C-alpha positions in Angstrom: 12.3 -6.9 4.2 10.5 -8.0 0.7 13.7 -8.8 -0.9 14.8 -11.1 2.5 10.9 -12.5 1.8 11.3 -13.1 -2.0 15.0 -14.7 -1.5 13.5 -17.2 0.8 10.5 -18.0 -1.0 12.5 -18.7 -4.2 15.1 -20.7 -2.4 12.6 -22.7 -0.9 10.2 -23.1 -2.4 11.0 -22.8 -6.4 14.5 -23.8 -7.0 13.9 -26.4 -4.3 11.5 -28.1 -6.9 14.8 -28.9 -9.3 14.8 -28.5 -12.9 11.9 -30.3 -13.7 9.8 -27.9 -11.3 8.3 -24.8 -10.7 8.7 -21.6 -13.0 8.0 -18.2 -11.2 6.7 -16.1 -14.0 7.9 -13.0 -15.6 11.4 -12.4 -16.3 12.2 -14.4 -13.3 11.4 -17.5 -15.9 14.0 -16.6 -18.0 16.7 -16.5 -15.2 15.3 -19.7 -14.0 15.9 -21.3 -17.5 19.5 -19.8 -18.0 20.2 -21.1 -14.3 19.0 -24.5 -15.4 21.0 -24.3 -18.9 24.2 -22.9 -17.5 24.8 -24.9 -14.4 27.0 -25.8 -11.7 28.9 -27.6 -14.1 29.2 -24.9 -16.4 29.7 -21.7 -14.2 30.6 -23.2 -11.4 27.7 -21.7 -8.8 25.0 -23.6 -7.6 21.0 -23.1 -9.5 20.4 -20.6 -6.7 23.1 -18.4 -6.6 22.8 -18.2 -10.6 19.5 -17.8 -10.6 19.8 -14.3 -9.2 22.9 -13.4 -10.8 20.7 -14.0 -14.3 17.8 -12.3 -12.8 20.1 -9.0 -12.6 21.5 -9.6 -16.3 17.7 -10.1 -17.9 16.9 -7.1 -16.0 19.3 -4.9 -17.2 17.6 -3.7 -20.4 14.6 -2.7 -18.3 16.8 -0.5 -16.0 17.8 1.4 -18.7 14.6 1.8 -20.0 13.5 2.6 -16.6 15.9 5.6 -16.0 14.9 7.2 -19.5 11.2 6.6 -19.2 9.8 5.8 -16.2 11.4 8.1 -13.2 15.0 7.7 -11.4 13.1 6.7 -7.9 11.3 4.3 -9.1 14.0 2.5 -11.5 16.5 2.7 -8.3 14.4 1.5 -5.8 13.6 -1.9 -8.5 16.9 -1.9 -9.0 17.8 -1.9 -4.7 15.1 -4.5 -4.5 17.2 -6.9 -7.1 20.5 -6.1 -5.6 19.3 -6.9 -2.2 17.9 -10.1 -3.3 21.0 -11.4 -4.5 22.7 -10.4 -1.3 20.2 -11.8 0.8 20.8 -15.1 -1.1 24.6 -15.0 -0.9 24.3 -15.1 3.0 21.2 -17.7 3.2 23.4 -20.2 0.9 26.4 -19.7 3.2 24.6 -20.3 6.4 25.2 -23.5 8.1 22.6 -26.2 8.3 19.9 -24.0 7.3 21.1 -23.0 3.6 19.0 -24.4 0.7 21.0 -27.5 0.0 20.9 -29.0 3.3 17.8 -28.0 4.7 14.0 -27.8 3.7 10.6 -26.1 4.3 7.6 -29.0 4.3 9.6 -31.5 3.3 12.7 -32.3 1.3 11.5 -32.4 -2.6 14.5 -33.3 -4.1 14.0 -36.8 -2.3 10.5 -37.4 -2.8 11.2 -36.8 -6.5 13.5 -39.6 -6.5 11.4 -42.2 -4.9 9.8 -44.4 -7.3 6.4 -43.3 -6.6 3.7 -42.1 -9.4 2.2 -39.2 -7.5 3.9 -38.2 -4.4 6.0 -35.8 -6.6 3.5 -34.5 -8.2 1.6 -33.8 -5.1 4.2 -31.8 -3.5 4.8 -29.7 -6.8 1.5 -28.5 -6.2 1.6 -28.0 -2.7 5.3 -26.1 -3.2 3.3 -24.1 -5.9 0.2 -22.8 -3.5 2.9 -21.9 -0.7 5.7 -20.3 -3.7 2.7 -18.2 -4.8 1.5 -16.9 -1.7 4.4 -15.9 -0.4 5.6 -14.6 -3.6 2.2 -12.5 -3.8 2.9 -10.8 -0.1 6.3 -10.4 -1.0 5.2 -8.3 -4.2 3.0 -6.9 -2.6 5.1 -4.9 -0.2 7.2 -3.9 -2.7 4.5 -2.3 -4.7 3.4 -0.6 -1.6 6.7 1.4 -1.1 6.4 2.6 -4.5 8.9 0.3 -6.3 8.7 -2.9 -8.2 9.9 -6.5 -8.8 12.0 -4.9 -12.6 11.0 -6.9 -15.2 7.6 -6.0 -17.0 6.9 -3.9 -14.3 8.5 -1.3 -15.9 6.4 -1.7 -19.2 3.1 -1.3 -17.0 4.6 2.0 -15.2 5.7 4.1 -18.2 2.3 3.1 -19.9 0.1 3.8 -17.0 2.3 7.1 -16.6 2.0 8.1 -20.2 -1.1 7.0 -21.8 -3.2 6.9 -18.3 -4.4 3.1 -18.8 -3.3 0.3 -17.2 -2.2 -2.8 -19.5 -2.4 -5.1 -16.2 -4.2 -7.8 -18.3 -1.8 -7.2 -20.9 1.3 -7.7 -18.5 -0.1 -11.0 -17.1 -0.6 -12.5 -20.6 2.8 -11.4 -21.6 3.9 -13.3 -18.5 2.1 -16.3 -19.1 3.6 -16.7 -22.6 7.0 -16.2 -21.2 6.3 -18.8 -18.8 4.6 -21.5 -21.6 7.7 -20.9 -23.7 10.4 -21.1 -21.4 9.0 -24.5 -19.9 9.0 -25.5 -23.6 12.4 -24.2 -24.2 13.7 -26.3 -21.0 11.8 -29.3 -21.8 13.6 -29.8 -25.6 17.1 -29.3 -23.8 16.3 -31.2 -20.7 18.2 -34.9 -21.0 15.2 -37.9 -20.7 16.9 -39.0 -17.7 15.3 -36.1 -15.8 11.7 -36.6 -17.0 9.7 -38.3 -14.7 9.0 -42.0 -14.8 5.0 -41.2 -15.0 5.5 -39.4 -18.4 7.8 -42.5 -19.7 5.3 -45.0 -18.3 2.2 -43.5 -20.0 4.1 -43.4 -23.7 5.0 -47.3 -22.9 2.0 -48.0 -22.0 0.3 -46.9 -25.5 2.8 -48.6 -27.8 2.1 -51.9 -29.6 3.2 -55.6 -28.7 6.1 -55.4 -31.3 7.0 -51.7 -30.3 7.0 -52.8 -26.5 9.6 -56.0 -27.2 11.7 -53.2 -29.2 12.5 -51.2 -26.0 12.5 -54.4 -23.6 15.2 -55.9 -25.7 17.1 -52.4 -25.5 16.8 -52.1 -22.1 18.1 -55.7 -21.4 20.9 -54.7 -23.7 21.7 -51.7 -22.3 23.2 -53.2 -19.0 21.3 -50.7 -16.7 19.1 -53.5 -15.3 19.9 -56.4 -12.7 19.1 -59.3 -14.9 20.3 -62.0 -12.3 17.9 -64.9 -11.6 15.6 -64.3 -7.7 17.2 -60.8 -7.4 14.7 -58.7 -5.5 16.3 -55.2 -6.8 13.4 -52.8 -7.5 15.5 -52.5 -10.9 15.4 -56.5 -11.8 14.4 -57.0 -15.5 13.9 -60.5 -16.0 15.6 -62.1 -19.7 13.6 -64.1 -21.7 10.5 -62.3 -21.3 7.4 -62.7 -23.9 5.0 -59.9 -24.4 2.5 -62.5 -25.1 3.0 -64.5 -21.5 1.8 -62.8 -18.6 1.9 -65.4 -15.9 4.8 -64.3 -14.1 5.5 -60.9 -15.1 2.9 -58.5 -16.8 3.8 -56.1 -19.7 2.6 -53.0 -16.9 5.2 -54.4 -14.5 7.9 -54.3 -17.1 6.9 -51.1 -18.2 6.9 -49.7 -14.6 10.2 -51.2 -14.1 11.9 -49.7 -17.6 10.2 -46.4 -17.0 11.5 -46.0 -13.2 15.4 -46.4 -14.1 16.3 -43.1 -15.1 19.6 -44.5 -16.2 18.2 -46.2 -19.1 17.5 -43.7 -22.0 17.3 -45.8 -25.4 13.9 -44.7 -26.1 14.9 -43.8 -29.9 11.8 -41.7 -31.4 9.7 -42.1 -28.5 11.5 -38.9 -26.7 9.6 -36.6 -28.6 6.1 -37.9 -27.3 7.7 -38.1 -24.0 8.9 -34.7 -23.9 5.4 -33.5 -25.1 3.6 -35.0 -22.8 5.7 -33.5 -19.7 5.5 -29.8 -21.5 1.4 -30.5 -21.1 2.3 -32.2 -17.2 2.5 -30.8 -14.0 5.8 -28.6 -14.3 3.4 -26.2 -16.8 0.1 -26.2 -14.4 1.9 -26.1 -11.0 3.8 -23.2 -12.4 0.1 -21.8 -13.7 -1.3 -22.2 -10.4 1.5 -20.2 -8.5 1.5 -17.4 -10.7 -2.3 -16.8 -10.3 -2.0 -17.3 -6.7 0.5 -14.7 -6.8 -2.4 -12.4 -8.8 -5.1 -13.1 -6.3 -2.8 -12.2 -3.1 -1.4 -8.8 -5.0 -5.0 -8.0 -5.7 -5.9 -8.3 -1.9 -3.0 -7.2 0.0 -2.1 -4.2 -2.6 -5.6 -3.9 -5.1 -4.0 -0.9 -6.8 -5.8 -1.9 -10.3 -9.1 -2.7 -8.0 -11.6 0.6 -9.4 -14.2 1.9 -7.5 -17.6 4.3 -7.7 -17.5 6.8 -4.8 -20.6 8.5 -4.1 -20.1 11.1 -1.4 -23.0 13.2 0.1 -22.0 16.2 1.3 -22.8 20.0 1.9 -19.5 21.1 0.7 -19.8 19.7 -2.6 -18.0 22.9 -4.4 -14.9 22.7 -1.5 -14.8 19.1 -2.2 -14.3 19.2 -5.9 -11.6 21.9 -5.6 -10.0 19.6 -3.0 -10.2 16.3 -5.3 -8.4 18.4 -8.5 -6.1 19.8 -6.0 -5.2 16.3 -4.8 -4.7 15.6 -8.4 -7.8 13.8 -9.4 -7.4 13.9 -12.9 -11.4 12.6 -14.1 -14.7 14.0 -14.6 -16.9 15.2 -11.3 -20.5 14.2 -11.4 -22.5 16.4 -9.5 -25.7 14.9 -8.6 -29.0 17.1 -8.2 -29.1 18.6 -4.5 -31.7 17.0 -2.3 -33.0 17.8 1.7 -32.4 15.7 3.8 -33.6 15.4 7.3 -30.7 15.2 9.9 -31.2 15.6 14.1 -33.9 18.5 14.5 -33.7 20.4 10.8 -33.1 19.7 7.1 -30.2 20.2 5.4 -29.0 20.6 1.5 -27.0 18.0 0.1 -25.4 17.1 -3.0 -24.0 13.5 -4.1 -20.6 13.9 -5.7 -19.7 10.7 -7.9 -16.6 10.0 -9.1 -14.5 6.9 -10.0 -11.2 5.9 -8.9 -8.7 3.1 -7.7 -8.7 1.8 -4.1 -5.3 2.4 -3.3 -5.5 6.1 -4.9 -8.5 6.9 -2.8 -6.8 6.0 0.5 -4.6 8.9 0.6 -7.2 11.7 -0.7 -9.8 10.3 2.4 -8.2 12.0 5.5 -8.2 15.5 3.3 -11.9 14.8 2.5 -12.9 14.3 5.8 -11.2 17.7 6.8 -13.4 19.3 4.6 -16.8 17.6 5.8 -16.3 15.5 8.6 -20.5 14.7 8.5 -20.2 13.3 4.8 -21.2 9.9 3.9 -19.3 7.7 1.6 -20.6 4.6 -0.7 -18.4 2.3 -2.7 -19.5 0.4 -5.4 -17.0 -1.9 -7.2 -16.6 -0.9 -10.8 -15.3 -3.3 -13.1 -14.3 -1.1 -15.9 -14.5 2.3 -17.3 -14.3 3.0 -20.3 -13.7 6.8 -22.6 -11.1 9.2 -22.1 -10.4 8.3 -18.3 -6.9 8.3 -16.1 -5.9 5.6 -13.6 -3.7 7.2 -11.7 -3.4 10.6 -9.6 -1.5 13.6 -10.8 1.4 13.6 -8.5 3.1 16.6 -9.7 -0.4 18.9 -9.2 -0.8 17.6 -5.9 3.0 18.6 -4.9 2.7 21.8 -6.5 -0.7 22.4 -4.4 0.8 21.3 -1.4 3.7 24.0 -2.0 1.4 26.8 -2.6 -1.0 26.1 0.9 2.6 26.1 2.6 3.8 29.1 1.2 0.3 31.1 1.9 0.5 29.9 5.5 2.3 32.2 7.8 2.5 30.0 10.7 3.8 27.0 9.0 6.2 29.4 7.1 7.1 30.7 10.0 7.7 27.4 11.9 9.8 26.5 9.1 11.9 29.3 9.0 12.4 29.0 13.2 13.1 25.3 12.5 15.6 26.5 9.8 17.3 29.0 11.6 17.6 26.7 14.8 19.2 24.3 12.4 21.6 26.4 11.1 22.8 27.9 14.5 23.2 24.2 15.5 25.4 23.1 12.5 27.8 26.3 13.1 28.1 25.1 16.8 29.3 21.5 15.7 31.5 23.1 13.2 33.1 25.5 15.7 33.3 22.6 17.8 35.2 20.3 15.4 37.6 23.1 14.6 38.5 23.4 18.4 39.4 19.9 18.5 41.6 20.1 15.3 
């Protein structure tokens, strides 16, 4: 489901914005850049198909790193996520009518961006970034919930968390932001000037001196990319013999708009560098930032693994609860506050308060066991920004599994039940084997 949702979101919200549109962040940014550079004319694949294939190729070193340093299960599920995304993309792009080339969600961005309007495509780019970021955040959260990842820098985060008991969520986000900026710049450098929006060109033309503007106007007239016939009502009509000081019929701003809106005219000379610089710090980068930030906000809400809490537990069984927490894999200090006598119903009882620091997602699997030890305990949660000093961010899963194993083998009833079920399964297998031999 996560792979399908990721494919739909990427195809209909991210890739739909074209070569000058959104970049999703992380290693997907590199794949997006490669799919633009090595386009259909170069490798014979659509930008959608090539994106997912390049996403797999870019993540190959991370998969190798994952198998060696992180773990087989985590790496295999991450690999499966990428492969399923490629598979779903191949299916979706071959569907009649509703494939990304023929069908659009919300609006056809390609058509909107081609219209001679200064703001409509820009506004829609930010709309797509909001929806894309929201759905990608949900997709990634589903992946994290099953103990997998979206590959890329997630492998580094998992390795550091496992080896050094530290979370590098903020560092991971900074790396992804840097990748985003670097590849938006690289994409702009290699991008043909005709793909850059008219707004950036117009903003540069408006700052030129009259002499510089006249030079661009003459280049436009000589390029034969404009209609010069008198009384033509074509939106690319450019009057000949126009003088920059004569604004009676055609103003300088009107001439600049006509020149900037014609993507076929590319002879801007040294102005191309300034135009591209303006594009770098334009809507594509900032809309991609918004998309990436919304992803992070949604992930934090749906899968708040990095959200820390100070948990205060009022209980009459502090020692039993302490032993349970350590057996369950809790690896940090457990603080005992002073015993206190509290009134409960018709009598007084002695209670202790246990204080621990733990991530929200790590506490959830422990809460049921803690309730079994003391159903009457009271739990308070205090949001914690940071814990300094030697502190482990994750549970010791090996210790927890060992504790469960010891409980099972020391429980006579449980062992008897397991033995009984094993005998029944063995008998059933023997019976099935005999039936197969009889048929043969």
